[in-house]
C-alpha positions in Angstrom: 7.4 -24.1 -14.8 3.6 -23.7 -15.0 1.6 -25.4 -17.7 0.8 -23.3 -20.8 -2.9 -23.3 -19.9 -4.5 -23.6 -16.5 -8.2 -23.1 -15.6 -8.9 -20.6 -12.8 -12.1 -20.5 -10.7 -14.7 -18.3 -12.3 -14.5 -19.1 -16.0 -11.0 -17.8 -16.6 -8.3 -19.5 -18.6 -4.8 -18.5 -17.5 -2.3 -18.8 -20.4 1.5 -18.6 -20.6 3.5 -18.1 -23.8 6.9 -17.2 -22.3 9.4 -19.1 -20.2 12.3 -18.3 -17.8 13.0 -15.2 -15.7 13.5 -13.0 -18.8 10.2 -14.1 -20.3 11.5 -15.6 -23.6 8.9 -16.7 -26.1 8.1 -20.4 -25.7 7.2 -21.9 -29.1 5.6 -25.0 -27.7 3.5 -23.0 -25.3 2.4 -20.6 -28.0 1.3 -23.5 -30.2 -0.7 -25.1 -27.3 -2.4 -21.9 -26.4 -3.2 -21.1 -30.0 -4.8 -24.5 -30.5 -7.0 -23.9 -27.4 -8.0 -20.4 -28.4 -9.0 -21.5 -31.9 -11.7 -23.5 -30.2 -13.1 -20.2 -28.6 -13.8 -18.2 -31.7 -17.6 -18.0 -31.1 -19.7 -17.2 -28.1 -21.3 -20.7 -28.4 -17.9 -22.4 -28.1 -17.0 -20.3 -25.1 -20.3 -21.1 -23.5 -19.9 -24.8 -24.1 -16.5 -24.8 -22.5 -17.5 -22.4 -19.7 -14.8 -19.8 -20.6 -15.5 -16.1 -20.1 -12.0 -14.5 -20.2 -8.4 -15.2 -21.0 -5.7 -14.1 -18.6 -2.2 -13.9 -20.1 0.5 -13.9 -17.5 4.0 -15.1 -16.7 5.6 -15.9 -13.4 9.1 -14.8 -14.3 10.7 -11.5 -13.7 9.4 -10.0 -17.0 6.2 -10.6 -18.9 7.9 -11.3 -22.2 11.1 -10.0 -23.8 10.6 -11.6 -27.2 12.5 -14.3 -29.0 15.8 -15.9 -28.2 18.2 -13.4 -29.8 21.2 -15.7 -29.3 19.4 -18.4 -31.3 18.7 -15.8 -34.1 22.4 -15.0 -34.3 23.5 -18.6 -34.3 21.0 -19.8 -37.0 22.5 -21.1 -40.2 19.9 -19.4 -42.3 18.8 -16.5 -40.2 16.1 -15.3 -42.5 14.4 -18.7 -42.8 14.8 -19.3 -39.1 13.2 -16.0 -38.0 10.5 -16.3 -40.6 9.5 -19.7 -39.2 9.4 -18.2 -35.7 7.4 -15.3 -36.9 4.8 -17.6 -38.5 4.4 -19.6 -35.3 4.1 -16.3 -33.3 1.5 -15.0 -35.8 -0.6 -18.2 -35.5 -0.9 -17.5 -31.8 -1.6 -13.8 -32.3 -4.4 -14.4 -34.7 -6.0 -16.9 -32.4 -5.6 -14.6 -29.4 -7.1 -11.6 -31.2 -10.0 -13.5 -32.7 -11.0 -15.2 -29.5 -14.6 -14.4 -28.6 -13.9 -13.7 -25.0 -12.0 -10.7 -23.6 -8.3 -11.0 -23.0 -6.4 -9.6 -20.0 -2.7 -9.3 -19.6 -0.9 -8.8 -16.3 2.4 -7.2 -17.5 5.2 -7.1 -15.0 8.8 -6.0 -15.7 9.7 -5.7 -19.4 7.5 -6.3 -22.4 9.9 -5.9 -25.3 9.9 -6.9 -28.9 7.3 -9.7 -29.4 6.2 -9.1 -25.8 5.2 -5.6 -26.6 3.3 -6.9 -29.7 1.3 -9.2 -27.4 0.5 -6.4 -25.0 -0.8 -4.2 -27.9 -3.0 -7.1 -29.1 -4.6 -7.5 -25.6 -8.1 -6.2 -24.8 -7.3 -5.0 -21.2 -3.8 -4.4 -20.0 -2.9 -4.2 -16.3 0.6 -2.8 -15.6 2.8 -2.3 -12.6 4.6 0.8 -11.6 7.9 -0.6 -12.8 6.5 -2.0 -16.1 8.3 -1.0 -19.2 7.5 -1.5 -22.9 10.0 -1.2 -25.7 9.8 -2.1 -29.4 13.4 -3.4 -29.3 13.4 -4.5 -32.9 15.5 -1.6 -34.2 18.0 -2.4 -31.4 18.9 -5.6 -33.2 18.5 -4.3 -36.7 15.0 -5.8 -37.2 11.6 -4.5 -38.2 8.6 -5.5 -36.0 6.4 -8.6 -36.2 3.4 -9.6 -34.1 1.2 -6.9 -35.7 3.0 -4.1 -33.9 3.0 -1.9 -37.0 -0.8 -2.4 -37.2 -1.9 -2.2 -33.6 0.4 0.6 -32.3 -0.8 3.4 -34.7 -4.4 2.4 -34.0 -3.9 2.8 -30.3 -1.6 5.8 -30.1 -2.0 7.5 -33.5 0.3 7.3 -36.5 2.6 10.2 -35.5 3.3 8.8 -32.0 3.7 5.3 -33.4 6.4 6.6 -35.8 8.2 8.2 -32.9 8.0 5.1 -30.7 9.1 2.6 -33.4 11.8 4.7 -35.2 13.5 5.8 -31.9 12.9 2.5 -30.1 11.4 4.4 -27.3 11.0 2.9 -23.8 7.5 3.5 -22.5 7.1 3.6 -18.7 4.0 3.2 -16.6 2.7 6.8 -16.9 3.1 6.7 -20.7 1.2 3.5 -20.9 -1.7 5.1 -19.2 -1.4 8.3 -21.2 -1.4 6.5 -24.6 -4.2 4.1 -23.7 -2.0 1.0 -24.0 -2.7 0.1 -20.3 -6.1 0.3 -18.7 -4.7 0.5 -15.2 -1.4 0.8 -13.4 -1.0 -0.6 -9.9 1.8 -1.2 -7.4 4.0 -4.1 -8.5 3.0 -6.2 -5.5 -0.7 -5.9 -6.5 -0.3 -6.6 -10.2 -1.0 -10.3 -10.3 -4.0 -10.1 -8.1 -5.4 -7.1 -9.9 -5.0 -8.8 -13.3 -6.9 -11.9 -11.9 -9.6 -9.7 -10.5 -10.0 -7.9 -13.8 -10.2 -11.2 -15.7 -12.8 -12.7 -13.2 -14.9 -9.6 -13.5 -15.0 -9.8 -17.3 -15.6 -13.6 -17.1 -18.8 -13.1 -15.1 -20.1 -10.5 -17.6 -22.3 -11.0 -20.7 -19.9 -13.1 -22.7 -21.8 -13.1 -26.0 -22.3 -9.3 -25.9 -18.6 -8.7 -25.0 -17.6 -10.9 -28.0 -19.9 -8.8 -30.3 -18.3 -5.7 -28.9 -14.8 -7.0 -29.7 -15.9 -7.9 -33.3 -17.6 -4.6 -33.9 -14.5 -2.7 -32.8 -12.2 -4.9 -34.9 -14.3 -4.6 -38.0 -14.8 -0.8 -37.6 -11.4 0.1 -39.1 -12.4 -1.3 -42.5 -16.1 -0.4 -42.5 -17.9 2.7 -43.7 -20.5 4.2 -41.4 -23.5 2.6 -43.0 -21.9 -0.9 -42.8 -21.0 -0.3 -39.2 -24.5 0.9 -38.3 -26.0 -2.3 -40.0 -23.5 -4.5 -38.0 -24.4 -2.7 -34.8 -28.1 -3.2 -35.5 -27.7 -6.9 -36.1 -25.5 -7.3 -33.0 -27.8 -5.5 -30.6 -30.8 -7.4 -32.0 -29.0 -10.7 -31.4 -28.2 -9.5 -27.8 -31.8 -8.6 -27.1 -33.0 -12.0 -28.4 -30.6 -14.0 -26.3 -30.4 -15.2 -22.7 -28.0 -12.5 -21.7 -30.2 -9.7 -22.9 -33.2 -11.3 -21.1 -31.3 -11.4 -17.8 -29.9 -7.9 -18.2 -33.3 -6.4 -18.8 -34.9 -8.4 -16.0 -32.2 -7.4 -13.5 -32.6 -3.7 -14.6 -36.3 -3.8 -14.1 -36.0 -5.7 -10.9 -33.3 -3.4 -9.6 -30.8 -6.1 -8.9 -27.3 -7.1 -10.0 -27.5 -9.2 -13.2 -26.4 -12.9 -13.0 -25.3 -13.7 -16.5 -23.7 -17.0 -15.3 -25.3 -19.1 -12.6 
């Protein structure tokens, strides 16, 4: 089994939170990844560590099919047991979402239950032709965790989210593109390579600016227009004052490709 975190060439951290062919959530891996991502909350921290993107992937048959349902059933105090697992999962999710660099997920096979929640929390999702998403919680008599009830309606709209969650709908590749959940769908054999290419492309971009874009988008849901305009003005000013802005402007004037990271 691969380590929870491995560094790839080109400023990309490859992270794993699932284990086994079915892609069952791995609590120890989630904790390790969360600890690392909490050290990448700011652009300055990312720059110090030379990280420009997170690639979330799993080498098993499926990306992630959620928690160990047999363990749920066998727990002495099921409510307490599932609550503890949800808390651990949510620690990871918060660190993952608040990371200053873009996240990419290469989603093969099934992403169900908590796996679907992770996909919905990812910035850029690359799926394969045979990729399928399913809430799966209603199938075992559960309500969702991992922020699914928050992210899904924001991506697909409240009406579609109600339909998907209440009917436990399976979403196949075409639907993932139509709803905006996936940024691209490729042949299954090309999925891993395309996800890596996407992560590397983002990692070579203007990391601080991309982090500001992530924050602006996240904060926009709770902001009125004036507050958002002020936040945008502050962010673009910071970008213009920084090294990335200087390189971007110089490359534009010089008619060359920008080199944000030497």
